[in-house]
Residue, then its C-alpha position, 0 to 999 in steps of 0.5 A: m769463445q776466444v782462447p788466446q794461447l797466452d793471456l798475460k793480462r790475467e796475470y797482471e790483474l792478479i799482481k797489478d798493485q805489487l808491480l806498480k809499487k815496484a815501478e814507482e820504487v825504481l823510478a823514484s830511486g833514479r837507479y835504472i841499471l844493475g842496481p839493488h833489485v838486480e843484485e837481490l834477484e841474482k841472489k834469489i835466483a842462485e838460491y832458487t836454483g841451488t847454484r853459487h852464482a847468478k848474473g843478470v843480463a839483457s836477454g836469454s839470447d845474450a845469456l847464451l852469447l856471453s856463456m860462449m864468450a866466457i868458455g873461450l869458444k874460438r873461431g872455427e870450434g864446434v858446439i853440438t846442439t839441437p836443430f829443433t829450438f829457437f834460433a838464439t841457441a845456435s846463433a850465439a855460437y855462430r856470432v863468436g865464430g863458432i860452428p853449430v854442429f847439429a844432433d837430432i832430437d828424441e822423437k818422444t821428448f823433442n829434446i836433443s838425443p844423447d845417442s845422436i850426440l854420441n854418434i857425432l863424437e864416436k866418429g871423430e878423432v880424439q887428440e891431445d887438445g880434444t876431439r876433432i870431427k869431420h864436418h861439412t866445413g872441414y875438420i873442427k874441434i868440438r868444445a861444448i854441448v848445448p842441450v836445450h830443455l824444451f817446452g818446460q821439460a829437462a833433457e837427459m842430463d845424466k847421459i849428456t854430462e857423462i858424454a861431456r866428461k868422457y870427451n872433456l867438453k863444456v856444457i852450457e844448458d839452455a833452460a830459457q823455457s824451463i826455469g824450475a824444471e827438474f831432472g832426477g830431482k835436480k833443477v835444470g841449469t845446474f848440471g853443466n858449467l853454465g846454465i841460462y834462463s830467459f825472462f821474455p814475457t812468454k816464459n814461466l818467469g817473464t818480465a815486461g820486456d827482455g831479460g836473462m840470467v846466467v848461473t854457474n858454480d864456477e867462480k871464474l866463469d861467473y867473474l867473466i860473465k860479470i865483466l863481459r856484460v859491461h863491455g869487458a870492464e873490470k872497472k869503468y873505462f878499464h877494459t880487460y876484454v872486448g865484451v858487450n853491453s848486456r845489463l839487466d834493467e832495475l825495473h825488469a829485476a823489480f818485476l821479476l822479484v814479485k813474480l818469483n814469489y809465484l813461480d812454483k805456484w804458477s808452474n803447479e797450475r800449469e801441471k794441473r792444466a796439462q793433466r786436464y788436457i790429457s784427460l780431456f783428449k783421452e775422453a774425446g777419443l782423439l789419440e789416433q789423431i793427435q799424440l800427447p806430450y811425453v814426460h820422461p821417467k827421470s823428468t821429476r818436474h815438467v813446468w809446461n812452458q808449452f803444451v805441444i801435441r803432434a797432430k795429423k793434418r796439422d796446418g788444417l787444424k791450426n787454421y780451423l782453431k784460428e777460425k774458432g778463436i783459439g790461439t796456437n803456435i808452431y814451435y818450430p816450423l823449420g829446423l835450424h839446419l835448413q835456415k838460410c843464414f846457416v847454408d854455409l854449414g852444409y846441411k840439407e833436407g833429410d839430415f835430421p829426419v826426427t827434427e824434420k818430422a816434428t816441424r811438420e806435426v807439432l802444434a802448441l795449444p793454449m797454456h798458462p796458469f789461468l786457463t779455465e776448465d771451460e776454455q780447455s774443454y772448448v779447445v778439445e771440443k773444436i779439435k774433435e770437431f775438426y777431425h770428425a768433419l774429415 
C-alpha cells in the first residue's frame, strides 16, 4: 500500500469543477493581480478570523517580512522567536536588519516557551526606550515577540501577550500552519498586533502555489501592509516608503475562496484522523516507543496541519516506513540557531536542549482530511512491525 504524507489529488477531485470554473472566470476577466477576488478573500478572511483588516500578499514568508517592516523594526533590534520552526520566521527579521533572539520550546507542545521568553527579558535592563539585553552580538533592544502556532496548535498566547504588555513589545503571530486554530476560544492570529497566514499548498487552506495574508485590528498597520506590498506606493509611481513587490494573485485568491468554504469541515476531518491515530497507537501498545502529540488544555481547537510523534530510533523508523510506501517528514531536522547562515548570531550546540532533542526525535506521519481508516491502520501496523523487529 502507498500512503503519501499528503494527497492533494483527492482534494482536487472533490472540488475540481469549482476550481476550473473560477480559473476560467479569472482568465476571462483579464485581471490577474489584486483584483475583486483578492478583495473578497480579504473581507472573508477578516470575517473568519474576527479581525478588522486583512491584506493578501505573495506568500507567508512575505507576510512575515512585511509585518517586520510595518512595525518599523530597525537594524540591530531584536525579535524573540523560536529556533524550532520554518526558516522564514527568523529570516524575515534578519532581512530587514533585525536580530533573531531565540527562546527554547515547550517539550510537550513544541511551541515557544513563555518561561524561556521571560528568562531572556528578566536578564535585560529596562530603559526608557525599551528593554535591552546582552546578546552575542552586543547589547540590543528587544522590539517584538514572534510566537509560532506550530503544527496546527496555538502557542500559549495568554502568557505571551502578558509578557509583551509588561515589556511594551509588539507581537507578530506566525500562524502559517494554523489558520482556524483557537486558544481559549479565540482564533490564532488575532491576539497580537499582526497575524500572518500561509496559503502554501500543504497548509490547511492552500492554493495552487504561493500566497499569504496579514490580519490586524490596527488601522495604521493595515495601511502600511497595503502600501508596502506594492513597493511602498500610496498611488502608482508615488512612493512613500521603500516596499517590496508582494501581491496575491487573483487566480490564487479565486481558488482560496472555493476552499475557504470547506476549511472548517476539513479541519474537523483532520481532528477525527488525529483521534483515530491516537486510538490505534494505544491499541497497538506502542506508547513506550513513540510519544503522541500533546494538546494544551487551553488549545480549544487544534487543526492538525501535521500529526507529529516523537519516536525512538527515528531515522531508522523513517527509512523503514519509506520502504513500505509510507510518506513521512521531519519538521525540523536542525534548529535555526545552528543554521550556517546564522553563525554570526553566536549560538552553539547545547544552547537550546529542548529544541535539539526534538530535532532528533520528531516524525510527521501522513495527515490530511481524506486519509482512510485502512491507510492509518497500515501506518500504525508498519510502525509496530519496525519496533517488534528490533
